[in-house]
N, C-alpha and C positions, 0 to 999 in steps of 0.2 A: 312693173318690177324690173330692175336693172338685170340684164342677162349677163351671165359669165362668159358668153360666147358672142363676140361682137357681131351684130346683125347688119347685113347689107340692107339699106332702106328700100331697095328695089325688090327684096324677097317678099312674096305674097304669102302671109301666114293665114291659114284658115282657122275656124273654130274647132274645138274638140268634137262637137256634134256633127259638123260636116266631115271631119276625118273619120269618125266612127260610122257615119252613114255612107261612106264611099263616094262622097261628092267632090273630092279634090283630085286634080290631075297630078302627075308625077312630080312636077316642079313644086307644086303647092304642098304635097305630102312631105317632100324632103325638107322644105323650109319650116313646116310646122313641127315635124318630129325633132328637128335640130334645135328648136327654140322652145321646147315644151316647159322649160323652167320658168317661162314668163306667165304661165297660166295660173299657177298657185304658189303660195309661199313655200319655200324649200328649206330643209336643213342642209348644212354643209359638212362635207367630209374632206379633210385636207389630204394632200399628197403626202406620201411617206417621207420622213426626214432623210431616210437613206434608201435610194432606189435599188431594186433588185434587177440585175441585168438578165437578159434572156439570150442564151447562145443561139446563133443562127447559122443555118446552112440552106440558103434559099435555092429552090428548084423551079424549073419551068413546068407549068401545068397546061400549057397551051395545046398539047397533043392529047390531053385527056378527053375521052369520049365515053358516052354511056347511053343506055336505053331507058326510056321512061314513057309509059303509056304508048308503047309501040312507036315511039319517035327515037331516031338516032340523033343524039344531041352532042354538042361540043361544050367544053368548059365555058367558052364565051357565051354560048346560048344560055347557060345557067345564070351567068352574071347579068346578062341583058334582060332576059325574059322574067327573071325573078326579082328584078330591080334591086340587086345587091349594092349596098353602099360601102361595105367594108367586109373583108374576109381575112382572118388570121388563123393559121394552122400550126399546131405544135405536135411534133412526132418525137417520142422518146425524150420529151422535155426540150427539144430543139425546135426553134421556129424555122419552118421550111417554106412558109408563104405568108406574105402580108401585103395587102394592096387595098386601095380606096378608089371610089368611083362617085360620079355625080357631084363632084365638087367637095366631097369629104376628104379629110386628111387624117393623119394619125392623131392629131390633137383636137379633132372635132368631137364635141360631146354629142351624145345620141341617147334618146330615151329607149331603154330596154324593155319597157312595158312589163309584161308578166314574167320576164326573166327575174324580175324583182321578187316574185313569190318564192323562188328557189333560194334567193339570198336570205329572205326572212326565215325560211325553214332551216337553213344552215345556222342562223343565229340561235334558233331554238336549241339545236344540238349543242352549241357553245354554252348556252345558259344551263342546260342539263349537266354538262361537264363541270361547270362552275358551281353547281349546287343551287342555283336560283330557281330552277324548276325540278321537281322531284322525278316525274316520269311523264311519258305521253299518255298514261292512264289517268292523269289528274283531270278533274272536271274544269271546264272553262270558268265556271262560277267560283272556283277556288281562288282565282286571280282577279276576276271581274265580278264582284258580288252583285252588281246591278243587273247581271244577266241570269240571276238565280230563278227568275220567273220570266217567261216569254219564250221566244223561238229557240234559244240556246240553253234552256234548262235541261240538265241531264246530259249535255253533250260533252264528250271528252276531247282533250287536246288532240289525240290521234284522229278523232273523227274529222276535225277541221283541217288537220294536215293532209288528210286523204280526200277532202271535199265530199265527205259522206255524213254531214251533219243532219241530213234529213229536212233541212229548211227549204221551203219552196223558193225556186230561183229560175230565172230565165236570163242567160248570158248574152242574148242577141244584141250586138252592138248597134245594129242599124235600126232597131225597133225602139222608138221613143217611149213605148209603154212597158218595156222590159225592166226587170229589177236592176239590171246593170246600168241602164240609162237613168233610171230614177235615182240610183245612188250617185250618179254624176251630178244630177240636179242638186242633191243635198250637199255634195262636195263644193259646188259653186257658192253655197250659202256661207261657207267658211266660219261655221259655228262649232266651237269645241263640243264634242260629245254627240253632235247631230247625226253623224253616220252610224255610230254605235246604237243610238236610239232607233233609227230607221231600221236597222238590221234586226234588232230584238223584237220589233213589232211585226215582222213578217209571219206568214203562216207556216205551218209544218206540213210537209208532204209525206213523211214517213218517220219512223222511230230512228234515233241516231244509229248510224251504221247500216241502215236498211236500204240505202240507195247510193249510187255515185252520180253526182251531177257537178259539172264544172261550175264553180261558184266563187267569183272574186270577193263576194261578201264574206265568205268563210275566212279568206286570207286577211281581210282587214281585222277580223277578230283575232287571228293568230298574232298580228302585229301589236294589237292593243294588249293582249295577254302578255306578250313578251316584254313590252314596255313596263307593265305593272310588275312583272317578276324581277326585272333587272334594276328597276327604279332609276332609269335614265333613258335618254332618247335612243332610238334604234341606230341613228347615225353615229352617235358617240360610241355605242357598243360595237358597231361594225368597225369603226375606225380603230378602236382599242384592240379588238380580238383578231381582226383579219387584215384590214386595209394597211395599217402601218407595219405590222409584222411581216406581211407579204412583200413589202417594198413597192407599193403601188405608185406608178409614175405620175398620175394626175389626180386632181381633186375630183369629187363627185358631188351630186346633189340628189335630194330625195324629197318628193312631194309631201306636204303636210295637209292635214284636214282643216287646219285653221292656223292663224298666226301663232307661232311658238307652240303648236299643237302636236298632234300624233302623226307619225309617218304613215303613209299609205302602204300597208303591208303587201298589197296585191299588185302594185305597179308604181311607176313614177321615178325609178332610179335613172339618173342620167350620168353616163360614164363614157370612158374611151375604150375602144375595142381591145387594145393591147392589155389593159387591166382586166377586162372580162376574161381574156384568155388566161391570164395569171390566176384568176379565181378558179377557172376550170382545172388548171393543173393542181391547184390546192385540193380540189375535190377528188381528182384522179389519184392523188397521193393519200387519200383516206383521212384528210383533215390534219395532216402533219405540216408544221412549219419549223424548219431547222431542227428536226428530230423531236419536236415538242408536239404532243397530241392536244390539239385545240378542241377537237370534237371527241365524243365517246368513240371508242375503237370500233364499235359496230354500227355507228350512226350512218355512214355512207351506204353500207350494205342494206340497212333497213330502209333508208330514204329512197333507195333505188330499186326496191323490191315491190312487186305488185301484190294484190290481195284479191279476195273473192267476196262478192256480194250476191247473196241468194244463189250460190252455185256458179255464178259467172265470173270469169277472170277479168280483172281490171288492170290495164297496163299503165298504172299510175302509182307513184310512191308517196313520199312526203313532200308534196308540191314539186315533184319532178315527174317528167314523162318517161316512160320506158319505150324503147324501140320494139314494136310488135314482133313476135316470133316469125311471122310470115315474111319479114324483110330479110331473113336468111341468117345463117350461123355466124357470119362476120360481125353481126351486131349483138351477139350474145353477151349479156351483161352491160350493154351500153345504155346510157340514160341522157336526158336532155333537160335543160331549162329552156323555156320557149315563150316568146311574146308575139303579139299580133304584128302584122305587116312584115314578117320575115326576120324577126330577131331570134337567134337561138345560140345555145352553148351546148355542144355535143361532146360527151365524154365516153370513151371506149377503153376501159381498163385493160382488156385483153390485148388490144392493139397499141396501147399507150399513146392514144390519139386524142387531142383536143381540137375542136373546130369552133371558132367564135365568128358569128356573122351578124351584120346589121343590114336592114333592108327597108324598102318603102314600097311594098307590093300594093297592088290595087285593091285587094280585099283583106279583111282583118284575119280571118281564120287560116291556120296552116292547111286545113283540108281543102281550102279554095286556092291554094298556091298554084300558079301555072305549071311549075315543075316540082315533083315530089323531092323534097330534100333528101330523104333516105335513099332514093335511087342515085342521086349524086354522091352521097357519102359512101355508098357501096363501091362505086367505081373509084372513088378517091382512095379508099383502103387498098383496093387491088393495085392501083397505080403506084402508091407509095411502097407497096411490098414488092 
């Protein structure tokens, strides 16, 4: 497939299996993530006809220092050790920092991986505001009748938005026998409906709402439900409701499950960092664009609130991560969109702060990152104040 990002023929691109398995070095990871639109057919999202400008007042962060796991670290340590390829920071709606590393530039497309989940969730909010979806209490099978029997029978939209469908799932990227890797095998088949059938044939581990387990399969169901509700592609709905009204500077692409098929609700959006920061500012503003409420007025509050399962608090909202309380009061009310290998979008309404980051870390999970992002973000808030 022709890439929208001209590839240097000397760039060594690995397979998704090798990327997920941690078998690529830094240079290979960067080249692979940069060109992930070549792996599957994609739907296209065009740049906005009218660009929205971002005011800027750039500051020097080179003196920023912080503690993480008993290490005294510098800002440069964070960039280097966490393999950051781009960082954009908005404070009070003003861009105070933007820079790129490892050969990336402002116009370099980058796969945001599971940050896509939060985009899909936000589109659900837009569909509720538009009346395409009645409420998060609707059954999945109301929109996808083929799931009336099987793993997702009796599961509500809210269950899959919270990854509490009760469906048996192993998200381990490096394990070829995990459901996550098996779903990748099905994705390679590029057959319409194949992923949906694979998911519906899974076993049940609990009743809906009875457990929380990170599950990219649930988010594919969210995307399929959304497409059925709005009766158009997720890319065109994103373009109409958010991308163009926000004045996004660049086009974007989104993985499909088959040629002209279904967008992958759990991953595969490729975009530019500055536009990701614009999306974060939109969420920080409660879903307002030019004074118009695109999302229900309480959507962001609900999407960024945790819940309880069997008496245990879960720091997860509607496909958004919450910053745990033990990270300190500076993060009160903060939430994130997060993807493997160091992609994240951090929003802190109290501090009026948005941080968008791209990365190519050696391991997939945020928990395995060399430096804890929240430790860096704590020091960043203090530094900016």
